[in-house]
C-alpha positions in Angstrom: -0.6 0.1 0.0 2.9 2.0 1.2 4.4 1.6 -2.4 1.5 2.3 -4.5 0.7 5.9 -2.5 4.3 6.6 -3.2 3.9 5.6 -6.7 1.4 8.1 -6.9 2.6 11.1 -5.1 5.9 10.9 -7.6 3.5 10.5 -10.6 1.5 13.7 -9.6 4.5 15.4 -9.0 5.7 14.5 -12.5 2.6 16.1 -13.9 2.9 19.1 -11.9 6.1 19.7 -13.4 4.8 19.2 -16.9 2.6 22.1 -16.0 4.9 24.4 -15.3 6.9 23.8 -18.2 5.7 22.2 -21.2 2.4 23.8 -20.8 3.1 26.9 -19.1 1.0 29.9 -20.8 2.9 32.5 -22.8 1.9 35.8 -22.3 2.0 37.3 -25.7 2.6 41.3 -26.2 3.7 44.4 -28.2 6.6 45.1 -26.8 7.9 48.5 -27.5 6.1 48.7 -30.8 2.1 49.5 -31.3 0.1 47.5 -33.8 -3.0 49.5 -34.0 -2.9 50.5 -37.2 -0.9 48.4 -39.1 -0.1 49.2 -42.7 1.6 47.6 -45.5 3.1 49.0 -48.4 4.7 47.0 -51.6 3.5 45.7 -55.0 2.4 42.2 -55.9 4.2 40.5 -53.4 2.5 42.7 -50.8 -1.0 42.3 -52.4 -1.3 38.8 -52.4 -0.7 38.3 -56.1 0.3 34.5 -57.0 -0.3 31.9 -59.9 0.2 35.1 -62.5 -3.1 36.5 -61.0 -5.0 38.5 -57.8 -7.7 36.2 -56.8 -10.0 35.7 -53.7 -8.0 32.6 -52.0 -4.2 33.6 -52.9 -5.1 37.1 -51.7 -6.6 36.2 -48.4 -3.3 34.6 -47.7 -1.0 37.6 -48.3 2.0 38.2 -46.0 0.7 41.0 -44.6 -2.7 39.5 -44.0 -0.6 36.6 -42.2 1.1 38.9 -40.2 -1.7 41.2 -39.3 -3.7 38.0 -37.8 -0.5 37.2 -35.6 -0.1 41.1 -34.3 -3.8 40.7 -33.1 -2.8 37.7 -30.9 -0.1 39.9 -29.5 -2.4 43.4 -29.4 -5.8 42.3 -29.1 -7.1 46.0 -29.7 -5.2 46.3 -33.1 -7.5 47.6 -35.9 -9.1 45.3 -38.5 -6.8 44.8 -41.2 -8.7 45.5 -44.3 -7.4 44.3 -47.7 -9.1 45.4 -51.4 -10.7 42.0 -51.6 -11.3 40.7 -55.2 -14.1 38.0 -55.8 -13.7 34.1 -56.7 -11.1 33.9 -60.0 -10.4 38.0 -59.8 -8.6 38.7 -62.6 -7.6 35.4 -63.2 -4.7 32.9 -62.5 -2.9 29.7 -63.7 -3.5 26.5 -62.2 -2.2 22.9 -63.1 -4.5 20.6 -65.3 -3.8 17.5 -67.8 -3.4 18.4 -71.3 -3.4 14.7 -73.5 -2.4 13.1 -70.2 0.3 15.3 -69.0 0.5 17.5 -66.6 0.9 21.2 -67.3 0.4 24.8 -65.9 -2.8 26.2 -67.8 -3.1 29.9 -67.9 -6.3 31.8 -67.7 -6.7 32.4 -71.1 -6.0 29.0 -72.1 -8.9 26.6 -73.1 -10.1 25.2 -69.7 -8.3 28.3 -67.8 -9.5 30.0 -64.8 -10.8 33.2 -66.6 -11.4 36.6 -64.7 -14.6 36.6 -62.2 -17.5 38.6 -63.7 -17.1 41.2 -61.4 -13.1 41.8 -62.2 -14.0 44.8 -64.9 -15.7 46.8 -62.1 -13.2 45.8 -59.4 -12.1 48.8 -57.5 -14.6 51.7 -58.3 -16.8 51.1 -55.1 -13.5 50.5 -53.3 -12.0 53.9 -54.3 -14.0 55.9 -51.0 -12.7 53.2 -48.6 -9.9 53.0 -46.2 -7.5 50.0 -46.2 -4.4 48.8 -44.3 -2.8 46.7 -47.2 -1.8 49.2 -50.2 0.2 46.5 -52.3 -0.4 47.2 -56.1 1.0 44.8 -58.5 3.0 45.9 -61.0 3.8 49.3 -58.7 7.5 50.7 -58.9 8.5 52.7 -56.1 9.3 55.5 -58.8 5.7 56.0 -59.6 4.8 56.5 -56.1 5.8 59.8 -55.5 5.5 62.9 -57.7 8.5 64.9 -57.3 9.0 66.1 -60.8 7.4 68.7 -62.9 5.9 65.6 -65.3 4.8 63.3 -62.4 1.7 64.4 -62.0 1.0 63.0 -65.7 3.0 60.1 -65.8 2.5 58.8 -62.4 -0.8 59.6 -62.8 -1.5 57.7 -65.9 0.2 54.7 -65.2 -1.3 54.1 -61.9 -5.0 55.6 -62.5 -5.6 56.0 -66.2 -6.6 59.0 -68.5 -10.1 60.2 -69.3 -10.4 63.8 -70.1 -11.8 65.5 -73.0 -10.9 68.3 -74.2 -12.7 71.4 -74.1 -14.5 73.3 -77.3 -13.4 70.3 -79.9 -14.6 67.8 -77.4 -11.9 65.5 -78.2 -11.6 62.6 -75.3 -8.2 61.3 -74.7 -8.0 57.6 -73.0 -5.4 55.5 -71.4 -5.6 52.6 -69.2 -3.8 52.4 -66.1 -2.9 49.8 -63.8 -5.9 47.4 -62.9 -4.7 46.4 -60.0 -4.2 49.6 -58.3 -7.8 50.5 -59.2 -8.7 50.9 -55.3 -7.0 53.7 -54.8 -7.8 57.1 -56.1 -5.5 59.1 -58.2 -7.3 61.9 -59.2 -7.2 63.5 -62.4 -3.4 63.3 -64.5 -2.5 66.9 -65.6 -2.0 67.0 -69.6 -0.3 68.9 -72.1 -2.5 69.3 -75.2 -0.9 71.0 -78.0 -2.6 74.6 -79.1 -5.0 74.0 -75.9 -2.5 73.6 -73.3 -3.0 72.2 -69.7 -6.3 69.9 -69.1 -7.2 67.8 -66.6 -7.9 68.2 -62.9 -5.3 67.5 -59.8 -3.1 64.4 -59.5 -2.9 62.1 -56.3 0.0 60.1 -55.8 0.5 57.0 -53.8 2.5 59.1 -51.4 -0.6 61.0 -50.2 -2.5 57.8 -49.7 0.3 57.1 -46.9 0.0 59.9 -45.6 -3.6 59.7 -44.7 -3.0 56.3 -43.5 -3.0 57.1 -39.7 -0.2 54.3 -39.3 0.8 53.3 -35.7 3.1 50.4 -37.3 3.8 49.6 -40.9 6.0 47.1 -43.2 7.3 48.4 -46.5 8.6 46.0 -49.6 8.7 48.5 -52.2 11.0 48.8 -55.1 10.8 44.9 -56.5 9.1 45.9 -59.6 12.1 48.8 -60.3 14.2 45.8 -61.7 11.7 42.8 -61.7 10.7 44.3 -64.9 13.7 44.5 -66.8 14.4 40.6 -65.5 11.3 38.8 -66.5 10.7 40.7 -69.8 14.6 39.9 -70.8 15.9 43.3 -70.7 13.1 44.3 -73.8 11.5 47.5 -73.1 7.6 48.0 -72.7 6.6 51.1 -73.4 3.6 53.2 -73.0 3.0 55.8 -75.2 0.5 58.7 -76.7 2.3 61.2 -78.5 -0.7 63.5 -78.5 0.1 64.4 -74.9 3.7 63.8 -74.9 3.7 60.6 -72.7 6.8 58.0 -73.4 7.2 55.6 -70.3 9.3 52.4 -70.1 7.9 50.2 -67.9 10.7 47.5 -67.6 13.4 50.1 -67.5 15.7 50.0 -64.5 15.0 52.9 -62.4 17.3 55.3 -61.9 19.0 55.5 -58.7 19.1 59.0 -57.8 15.3 59.0 -58.3 14.6 55.9 -56.5 16.7 57.1 -53.3 14.8 60.7 -53.3 11.6 59.0 -54.1 12.0 55.9 -51.2 13.3 58.6 -48.3 9.8 60.4 -49.0 7.9 57.6 -48.3 9.7 56.6 -45.3 9.4 59.8 -43.7 5.6 60.1 -44.3 5.6 57.3 -41.7 8.2 58.3 -39.7 6.0 61.7 -39.1 2.9 59.9 -38.4 5.0 58.5 -35.6 4.9 55.1 -36.8 7.2 52.4 -36.4 7.6 49.8 -38.9 10.3 47.3 -40.7 12.1 48.4 -44.5 12.8 45.2 -46.8 15.6 44.8 -49.3 14.9 43.3 -52.4 15.3 39.9 -52.8 17.8 38.8 -56.1 15.1 38.2 -58.9 17.9 36.3 -60.6 17.0 33.2 -58.4 13.5 33.2 -59.0 12.1 30.3 -60.8 10.8 32.0 -63.1 14.6 32.9 -64.6 16.5 29.7 -63.6 14.5 26.4 -64.5 15.8 26.1 -67.8 19.4 26.3 -68.3 21.7 25.1 -71.0 22.4 22.1 -69.2 18.5 21.1 -69.0 18.2 22.1 -72.1 20.9 19.6 -73.3 19.8 17.1 -71.3 15.8 16.9 -71.2 15.1 18.3 -74.6 17.8 17.3 -76.7 19.3 20.1 -77.7 22.9 19.7 -79.2 23.5 23.6 -78.6 21.6 26.5 -77.4 20.9 29.9 -79.8 19.8 32.7 -78.0 19.6 36.8 -78.9 21.8 38.7 -76.6 21.4 42.5 -74.9 22.5 43.9 -78.4 20.9 41.8 -80.4 23.6 39.6 -81.6 22.6 35.5 -82.2 25.1 33.5 -80.6 25.4 30.1 -78.6 24.5 30.4 -75.0 26.7 29.4 -72.2 25.6 28.6 -68.4 25.7 32.8 -67.8 22.7 32.8 -69.9 19.0 32.3 -68.4 16.2 31.5 -70.8 13.1 32.4 -69.2 10.1 30.3 -68.0 7.9 32.2 -70.6 9.9 30.7 -73.2 8.4 27.1 -72.6 6.2 26.8 -75.7 9.4 28.0 -77.8 10.8 25.0 -76.4 7.9 22.8 -76.9 8.5 24.1 -80.7 12.5 23.9 -81.4 13.3 27.2 -80.6 16.7 28.0 -80.0 18.1 24.5 -81.5 19.7 26.8 -84.2 21.1 29.6 -85.8 18.7 30.3 -87.9 15.6 30.3 -84.7 17.4 31.7 -82.1 15.9 32.4 -79.0 14.6 35.9 -79.1 15.9 38.5 -76.2 12.8 38.6 -74.6 13.0 34.7 -74.0 16.5 35.1 -72.5 18.2 36.9 -69.6 21.5 36.7 -71.1 24.7 37.3 -68.9 25.1 41.1 -69.7 21.5 41.6 -68.9 22.0 39.5 -65.1 24.5 41.3 -64.2 23.2 44.7 -64.5 20.5 43.2 -62.7 22.1 41.6 -60.0 24.5 44.9 -59.4 21.5 47.8 -59.7 19.6 45.2 -56.9 22.4 45.6 -54.7 22.3 49.6 -55.7 18.7 49.9 -54.5 19.3 47.6 -51.4 22.2 50.0 -50.8 20.0 52.7 -50.7 17.0 51.2 -48.8 19.3 50.4 -45.9 20.7 53.5 -45.7 17.6 55.6 -45.3 15.9 53.0 -43.1 18.9 53.6 -40.9 18.4 57.1 -40.8 15.4 56.8 -39.6 15.8 54.3 -37.4 14.0 51.7 -39.1 15.0 47.9 -38.7 15.7 46.0 -42.2 13.9 42.7 -43.2 16.9 41.5 -45.5 14.8 39.8 -48.0 17.7 39.6 -50.5 19.9 37.8 -48.0 17.0 35.1 -46.6 15.7 34.5 -49.9 19.0 33.1 -51.6 19.7 31.0 -48.4 16.9 29.4 -49.2 18.4 28.5 -52.6 19.9 25.5 -51.3 16.5 23.9 -49.8 15.1 24.4 -46.1 12.9 22.1 -43.6 10.3 24.0 -41.7 8.4 21.7 -39.3 9.3 18.4 -41.4 8.4 20.0 -44.9 11.3 20.1 -47.3 11.3 23.1 -49.6 13.6 24.9 -52.2 13.1 27.6 -54.6 12.6 25.0 -57.9 9.5 25.2 -59.9 6.3 23.6 -59.2 8.2 20.6 -57.1 10.0 23.4 -54.1 6.9 24.1 -53.0 8.0 27.9 -52.3 6.6 29.4 -55.3 3.4 29.7 -57.5 2.6 28.8 -61.0 4.4 31.8 -61.8 7.7 31.0 -60.8 8.0 34.7 -60.0 5.7 35.1 -56.9 5.2 32.8 -53.5 2.6 30.5 -53.0 0.8 30.7 -49.8 2.8 28.7 -48.0 5.7 30.5 -49.7 3.9 33.8 -48.2 3.6 31.8 -44.9 7.8 31.4 -44.9 7.8 35.5 -45.9 5.7 36.4 -42.9 7.4 34.5 -40.6 10.6 36.2 -41.4 8.9 39.9 -40.8 8.0 38.6 -37.8 11.1 37.7 -36.3 12.5 40.7 -37.3 9.8 43.2 -35.6 10.2 40.7 -32.6 14.2 41.1 -32.5 13.8 44.8 -33.2 10.6 46.1 -30.8 10.9 43.4 -27.9 7.6 41.7 -28.8 6.8 38.3 -29.1 4.6 37.8 -31.9 4.3 33.9 -32.1 5.1 32.7 -35.9 2.8 30.9 -37.8 2.8 27.4 -38.7 4.1 27.0 -42.4 2.5 23.7 -42.9 -0.9 24.9 -42.5 -0.5 26.5 -45.4 -1.0 25.1 -48.9 1.6 24.7 -51.4 0.6 24.2 -55.2 -2.8 22.9 -55.7 -2.7 19.5 -58.2 -5.7 18.5 -59.8 
């Protein structure tokens, strides 16, 4: 009997110890930070774009929304984190499907593709009068966010908000489509100059103006990716938006001028500082390491597609044999299927290739812009989430919660089908890195999310 009692006492003692250690309740705190009004600024990565589209399910798992839900645990009085949500298929997006018995990515405009939702064309109109916490815009450049120079009130307002003005007296209407992913924000009316008539239009409003009106207490800034990305994913070829009548000519794919970038990035961060907001700035990832760029190599074309030599058109429009320093871009897949690049007479176009010189330009430019971001963030006392180093470190592969991941296309489990943007699981990885930096800088203990709770690519 004594032995039994002794056993019970020891057993209770063991369970008592467990209660104090393994199952102890962790008290969450925001530390020195105030998350009450969390604002995220950035581009497609911030907006939740993936699979070459903005759609409801994907957008709901943007990295800022993941961060916000975890912030709420640490600071329950935090305001609702509002995103300008699309419905259903949104703009349309890619998915995996079987074509002639083979599993392949299917674009939204392919037969059987997930086409734009019926509400997509009207999306953004009702939203213009609302306030949102996620100010991400797919495709936006940092240099388009601030109207500093004399022509910015024309150029940026048209690029982001479009143009629809009527010339007095003669009644001629001038229109130009703007960025469809920025339609939820009001960019006013572009100021344009028409020969003979003079200036017409109203008052332009900038992205910076929306930042100033945000009443942020905390922010994350991941602006700047598109100041390099457009150049990379289009093989260094231009994408001109032109209107000769009003003198508009902009190359949307050009690498942004670093001095303009510095001036305008400073304006964005200063706007948050002037509101008394705390926050985190992020460096730009190495966009030459994403699956869109790295999936097809000279070695893989020779091994998997029976290429003897790989012929490309380079930056200078010279046709030459490709080297391992040249990248065949993901959108060249159809050309590969048709034997493009197998001979000097049928080379890959410059659009299909990021050649070694273009890659070097892009890498060096990214490093320059990251230097600017670090300098400006430091001058205002904001910590850095170094996504350049973090994402590069993931290239060799990593394991989260027993899940093996890397940055290879489809099988890697990090990127979506467009090969540029993360899938929900990849966005969870990004959110956790931001959370790690926030906790370290502000003595908070926001819980990270379980990466395994977020899906990777959906297979049929």
